[in-house]
LOVEX-893677 format. One line per field, with one value per residue (C-alpha): residue number from 1; x, z, y. Coordinates in Angstrom, 1 decimal, m for minus. Layout:
<recs>
nr	(NUM,...)
east	(X,...)
up	(Z,...)
north	(Y,...)
</recs>
This chain:
<recs>
nr	(1,2,3,4,5,6,7,8,9,10,11,12,13,14,15,16,17,18,19,20,21,22,23,24,25,26,27,28,29,30,31,32,33,34,35,36,37,38,39,40,41,42,43,44,45,46,47,48,49,50,51,52,53,54,55,56,57,58,59,60,61,62,63,64,65,66,67,68,69,70,71,72,73,74,75,76,77,78,79,80,81,82,83,84,85,86,87,88,89,90,91,92,93,94,95,96,97,98,99,100,101,102,103,104,105,106,107,108,109,110,111,112,113,114,115,116,117,118,119,120,121,122,123,124,125,126,127,128,129,130,131,132,133,134,135,136,137,138,139,140,141,142,143,144,145,146,147,148,149,150,151,152,153,154,155,156,157,158,159,160,161,162,163,164,165,166,167,168,169,170,171,172,173,174,175,176,177,178,179,180,181,182,183,184,185,186,187,188,189,190,191,192,193,194,195,196,197,198,199,200,201,202,203,204,205,206,207,208,209,210,211,212,213,214,215,216,217,218,219,220,221,222,223,224,225,226,227,228,229,230,231,232,233,234,235,236,237,238,239,240,241,242,243,244,245,246,247,248,249,250,251,252,253,254,255,256,257,258,259,260,261,262,263,264,265,266,267,268,269,270,271,272,273,274,275,276,277,278,279,280,281,282,283,284,285,286,287,288,289,290,291,292,293,294,295,296,297,298,299,300,301,302,303,304,305,306,307,308,309,310,311,312,313,314,315,316,317,318,319,320,321,322,323,324,325,326,327,328,329,330,331,332,333,334,335,336,337,338,339,340,341,342,343,344,345,346,347,348,349,350,351,352,353,354,355,356,357,358,359,360,361,362,363,364,365,366,367,368,369,370,371,372,373,374,375,376,377,378,379,380,381,382,383,384,385,386,387,388,389,390,391,392,393,394,395,396,397,398,399,400)
east	(5.4,8.1,10.5,11.8,12.8,10.8,12.2,9.2,8.6,8.3,11.8,12.6,9.8,10.3,14.0,12.6,10.6,13.6,15.2,12.4,12.6,16.6,16.1,14.2,16.2,14.2,15.1,13.2,12.8,13.2,14.7,12.8,12.1,9.3,9.2,8.5,8.9,5.0,2.1,m0.4,m3.4,m4.0,m6.5,m8.0,m12.0,m12.1,m14.0,m16.3,m15.3,m16.2,m13.6,m13.7,m10.8,m10.4,m11.0,m13.2,m11.9,m14.4,m12.6,m13.4,m15.6,m15.1,m13.2,m15.7,m13.3,m12.0,m12.7,m14.7,m12.2,m9.5,m9.0,m10.5,m7.9,m7.5,m6.3,m4.2,m2.5,m2.3,m0.2,1.8,3.3,3.6,5.6,7.3,6.4,4.9,6.8,7.2,9.9,9.8,11.4,8.3,5.5,5.7,3.6,0.0,1.8,2.9,m1.0,m2.0,m0.4,m0.7,m4.7,m4.1,m1.9,1.4,4.8,5.8,7.4,8.3,10.9,12.3,10.6,13.0,11.8,10.7,7.9,10.2,9.7,6.4,6.9,9.4,7.1,10.1,7.0,4.0,1.8,4.0,3.1,1.9,0.2,m3.0,m2.4,1.2,2.9,m0.7,m1.2,2.0,1.1,m2.2,m1.6,0.2,1.3,5.1,6.7,4.1,4.0,0.6,m0.9,m4.5,m7.6,m5.3,m4.5,m6.5,m5.5,m6.2,m6.9,m5.3,m8.9,m11.2,m8.7,m9.3,m5.5,m5.8,m2.8,m3.5,m1.1,m0.9,m1.6,m0.5,1.2,3.6,4.7,2.8,5.1,4.2,0.6,0.3,1.9,0.7,m3.1,m4.3,m1.7,m2.2,m6.0,m5.6,m3.5,m5.3,m8.8,m6.8,m5.1,m8.5,m9.8,m7.4,m7.8,m11.6,m11.3,m8.4,m10.6,m13.1,m11.3,m7.8,m7.0,m6.9,m5.3,m2.7,m1.9,m1.6,1.5,2.4,3.6,4.9,7.9,6.2,8.2,6.7,4.9,1.8,m0.3,1.1,0.1,m3.5,m3.7,m2.3,m4.9,m7.9,m6.5,m5.4,m8.6,m10.6,m8.2,m9.3,m12.9,m13.3,m12.9,m11.5,m15.3,m16.1,m17.9,m18.2,m15.6,m18.1,m15.3,m12.3,m8.8,m10.6,m9.3,m11.0,m10.0,m11.2,m9.1,m6.4,m6.7,m6.5,m3.3,m1.9,m2.7,m1.2,2.2,2.3,2.4,4.8,7.3,10.5,13.0,16.0,16.3,14.3,13.2,11.7,10.1,8.9,7.6,6.2,4.2,2.7,1.3,m2.3,m3.9,m4.6,m0.9,0.1,m3.0,m5.2,m8.5,m9.2,m7.6,m9.3,m12.2,m12.0,m10.7,m13.3,m15.9,m14.8,m17.8,m15.5,m12.1,m10.1,m7.2,m5.3,m2.3,1.1,2.9,2.5,4.9,5.2,6.9,5.3,7.6,6.4,7.5,8.8,8.8,5.7,3.8,m0.5,m0.3,0.5,m1.8,m3.7,m1.3,m0.4,m4.0,m4.0,m1.0,m2.2,m5.8,m4.7,m6.5,m3.5,m3.2,m6.7,m6.6,m3.2,m0.6,2.7,3.4,6.5,6.0,9.5,10.0,11.0,13.5,16.3,18.9,16.4,12.9,9.9,9.5,13.1,12.3,9.4,11.0,14.2,12.1,13.5,9.9,6.5,4.3,4.9,3.5,3.9,2.2,0.8,2.9,6.3,5.2,4.3,7.9,9.2,7.9,8.5,12.7,11.9,10.3,7.4,5.0,1.3,m1.3,m3.5,m5.5,m5.6,m5.7,m6.2,m8.4,m7.8,m4.5,m3.6,m1.5,m2.5,m1.4,m1.4,m1.3,m1.5,m5.1,m3.4,m1.1,m3.9,m6.4,m8.6)
up	(19.4,17.4,16.4,13.0,9.8,7.3,4.1,3.9,0.6,1.5,2.6,m1.0,m1.7,1.6,0.5,m3.0,m1.1,0.4,m2.6,m3.7,m0.8,m1.1,m5.0,m3.6,m1.0,1.8,4.7,6.4,10.2,11.2,14.8,18.0,16.6,15.7,12.7,15.0,18.4,18.8,18.9,16.5,15.6,12.0,10.4,8.8,9.3,10.9,9.2,10.2,8.2,10.0,8.6,10.4,12.5,13.6,16.6,17.5,17.3,20.7,23.5,25.8,23.3,23.2,20.0,17.1,16.3,19.1,22.6,24.7,27.3,24.9,25.4,22.8,20.2,22.1,25.3,23.1,21.6,24.7,26.4,23.4,23.6,26.6,27.1,23.7,21.4,18.9,15.7,12.1,9.6,9.3,5.2,4.1,5.5,9.0,8.8,9.2,12.7,13.4,12.8,14.6,18.0,17.5,17.2,20.8,22.0,22.3,21.6,18.7,18.6,17.6,17.5,14.0,12.9,10.4,7.6,9.8,12.1,14.5,16.9,17.1,17.9,20.8,21.9,21.6,19.8,20.9,18.4,14.9,11.3,9.3,5.2,5.1,2.0,3.4,7.0,8.4,6.6,7.6,11.3,10.7,8.5,8.7,5.2,4.6,6.0,8.3,11.7,12.4,14.8,13.6,15.5,18.3,17.2,16.3,14.6,14.2,10.9,9.8,7.8,10.9,13.0,10.2,9.8,6.3,3.4,m0.4,m1.8,m5.1,m8.1,m11.9,m12.9,m15.8,m16.2,m16.9,m20.9,m21.6,m20.5,m22.6,m25.5,m25.5,m24.3,m26.3,m24.8,m21.8,m22.1,m23.7,m21.0,m18.0,m20.3,m20.5,m17.0,m15.5,m17.3,m15.7,m12.6,m12.3,m13.8,m11.5,m8.3,m9.4,m10.5,m7.6,m7.8,m11.1,m11.0,m7.9,m10.6,m13.3,m11.3,m9.7,m13.4,m14.5,m12.0,m8.2,m5.8,m2.9,m2.2,m4.0,m1.3,0.0,m3.4,m3.2,0.1,m1.3,m4.3,m2.1,0.6,m2.3,m3.9,m0.4,m1.2,m4.8,m4.5,m0.8,0.0,3.0,4.9,4.1,0.8,m2.4,m5.3,m8.2,m10.6,m10.0,m10.7,m9.9,m8.2,m4.5,m4.1,m0.4,0.3,m1.3,0.2,3.4,2.4,1.5,4.2,6.9,4.6,4.7,8.6,8.8,6.1,6.5,3.9,4.0,1.6,2.7,m0.8,m1.7,1.8,1.3,m1.9,m0.6,2.0,m0.8,m3.1,m3.5,m4.9,m8.2,m8.5,m8.3,m9.7,m13.0,m13.6,m17.0,m19.0,m16.8,m17.3,m21.0,m21.2,m19.3,m21.1,m24.0,m25.4,m27.8,m26.4,m29.5,m29.3,m31.7,m29.8,m30.4,m28.2,m29.2,m27.2,m23.6,m20.4,m16.4,m13.6,m10.4,m6.9,m6.9,m8.0,m9.4,m6.8,m6.4,m5.5,m9.1,m10.3,m12.3,m14.9,m15.3,m16.1,m18.4,m20.3,m20.2,m21.1,m24.2,m22.8,m23.6,m27.2,m27.9,m27.6,m29.6,m27.2,m26.2,m22.4,m20.6,m16.9,m15.2,m12.0,m9.2,m6.4,m8.1,m8.1,m10.0,m7.9,m9.9,m9.3,m10.9,m13.7,m15.1,m14.5,m16.9,m19.4,m18.7,m18.3,m19.5,m16.3,m13.2,m9.4,m6.6,m3.4,m3.9,m1.1,m2.6,m5.8,m4.0,m2.8,m5.5,m7.2,m4.2,m5.2,m8.9,m10.2,m12.8,m12.3,m12.4,m10.9,m13.6,m11.6,m8.1,m7.7,m4.0,m2.5,1.2,3.1,3.8,7.1,10.4,13.6,14.6,17.9,20.1,22.2,25.0,25.5,25.9,28.2,30.4)
north	(m20.7,m22.2,m18.4,m19.2,m17.1,m16.5,m13.9,m11.6,m10.4,m6.6,m6.6,m5.2,m3.0,m1.4,m1.1,0.4,2.7,3.8,4.8,6.5,8.5,9.4,9.9,12.9,13.5,12.5,11.7,9.1,7.8,4.3,2.5,4.1,7.1,10.0,12.1,15.5,17.1,17.1,14.6,16.8,14.9,14.1,16.0,12.8,12.4,8.8,6.3,3.9,0.6,m2.9,m5.4,m8.5,m9.4,m5.8,m4.1,m1.5,2.4,3.6,4.1,1.0,m0.3,m4.0,m5.7,m6.7,m9.7,m10.7,m12.7,m10.2,m10.7,m8.6,m4.5,m2.1,m1.2,2.3,0.0,m2.0,0.7,2.5,m0.5,m1.8,2.2,2.7,m0.7,0.9,m2.5,m1.3,m1.9,m0.8,m0.9,2.9,3.6,5.5,3.4,4.2,7.7,6.1,4.3,7.8,9.2,6.9,7.3,11.1,10.2,9.2,11.8,8.6,9.4,8.9,5.7,2.5,m0.2,m0.8,m3.8,m6.5,m8.2,m11.2,m11.5,m13.3,m10.3,m10.4,m14.4,m13.7,m10.8,m8.2,m6.4,m6.8,m4.9,m5.2,m4.0,m5.9,m5.6,m7.2,m9.5,m10.3,m10.2,m11.1,m14.1,m15.2,m14.7,m16.7,m19.7,m22.7,m23.3,m23.4,m20.3,m19.0,m18.9,m20.7,m18.5,m18.6,m17.6,m16.8,m13.1,m10.0,m6.8,m3.2,m1.8,1.9,2.4,2.1,4.2,6.7,7.4,5.2,6.0,4.9,2.5,0.8,3.4,3.8,6.7,8.3,11.5,14.2,14.9,10.9,11.5,14.7,13.3,10.0,10.2,7.5,4.9,6.3,5.2,2.3,1.0,1.9,0.1,m3.0,m2.9,m2.1,m5.3,m7.1,m5.6,m6.7,m10.2,m10.6,m9.3,m11.9,m14.6,m14.3,m18.1,m18.2,m14.9,m16.2,m19.2,m16.6,m15.1,m17.5,m19.0,m15.5,m16.1,m15.4,m14.1,m16.3,m19.9,m20.8,m21.1,m17.6,m16.5,m17.5,m15.6,m12.4,m12.7,m12.8,m9.6,m7.4,m7.9,m6.8,m3.7,m3.0,m3.5,m2.0,1.4,2.9,3.5,0.1,0.3,m1.4,0.0,0.4,2.0,0.3,2.2,5.8,8.2,9.1,12.4,12.4,9.9,11.0,14.1,12.3,10.8,13.9,15.7,12.5,12.6,16.4,16.0,13.2,13.2,15.0,15.8,16.7,19.7,22.5,23.5,20.4,20.0,23.8,22.6,18.9,21.0,23.0,20.4,19.2,16.8,18.4,19.1,15.0,13.8,13.5,11.5,12.8,9.7,6.9,8.9,9.0,5.5,4.3,6.1,4.0,1.8,m0.5,m0.3,1.4,3.7,5.2,4.4,6.9,4.2,0.2,m1.0,0.6,m1.3,m0.8,m1.0,m3.0,m2.4,m5.6,m9.0,m10.8,m11.5,m11.0,m7.7,m6.5,m9.6,m7.5,m6.4,m10.1,m10.8,m8.3,m9.8,m13.3,m13.1,m10.7,m7.7,m5.6,m7.1,m6.3,m2.1,m2.4,m2.6,m5.1,m4.4,m5.4,m6.2,m5.2,m6.6,m3.7,m3.7,m3.5,m0.7,1.9,2.9,2.6,6.7,7.1,5.1,6.9,9.8,9.1,7.3,3.7,2.6,4.5,3.2,2.9,1.4,2.9,4.7,8.5,9.3,8.3,10.2,13.0,13.1,12.4,15.3,17.4,16.7,17.7,14.9,15.6,12.9,12.3,9.6,8.4,5.8,4.2,0.7,0.3,1.6,1.1,1.1,m2.5,m1.6,m2.8,m3.8,m7.6,m8.7,m12.1,m12.2,m13.3,m10.7,m7.9,m10.0,m7.5)
</recs>
């Protein structure tokens, strides 16, 4: 396979996560590293979701979506770990990988992955981190800028392995929610309506985002939209989500449990505060429930112009908000919504906490770390219901 350099859309996303962690006084690991001296097992329950193209979690069992002569997931993980060829970006999204290694009593070490898939391409990394809606598509597809491996690669899904952590949510400050409950309900009502339309019409949603100033190619945007839809309408156990945006307490607890086991903060007071956090400390589903209970979508908003900061530039990862804006759903509830791109000097948690914007999109772990560092944020909806994190591998590297 010809080696090439691809600009990955997660580059600044990961940097943004790093900024959030630093703002909260967190030091995250990178390079060949671990976040703990022991390989403690995660307490998260193992799930049984069966996703096409993934490998089985059962020891010795053949991969369900791979050729019969390919090793099982456990065998692949053990081999790659023993060779020191598992990789991750290491800026806030490594905790699932650490939990996976701990599950198999392996050293909590990984290679530092850059923001291309070149190391995977040349076998420096044989088990590389890849988001389903981004890097995995660049590895498999053949459009401009992709690597074109097609059906010669497989991947290990963190949901199937029982170590998944939730990703994109909607959050604001606790003060804003208390002072502007009707505004929050209106925003959630329209945003969820946008997400519902987007997952039902991913190609149209991709085009809307592309026209809004997409940060990726049109082909990759369409791929992203189809994959993001799966994260929104399927939960960690492979079940269909009936209420888009609803906070799943069990999935949130699994996320927080893993985070509390592997996140290391520089400030001892913040570390202690982080360890003491519960799901109820960082989530409030009451406004979501009230918004979804509305039969007419009418709200007496306290503030009619609001803003939401994303984690990154316009892309299908955030398609629900762009669809809600383009379709007039925000107008219908009496709101003018400014969608602010992320990836700049100010992280989404900081921007929300200091009042630069009203709402933000981040990962629950990110928000919990920010709160441990002194912020006062609350999740009001959970958009992604399963993890998009995978480890991708070439079949030829793991034949029996």
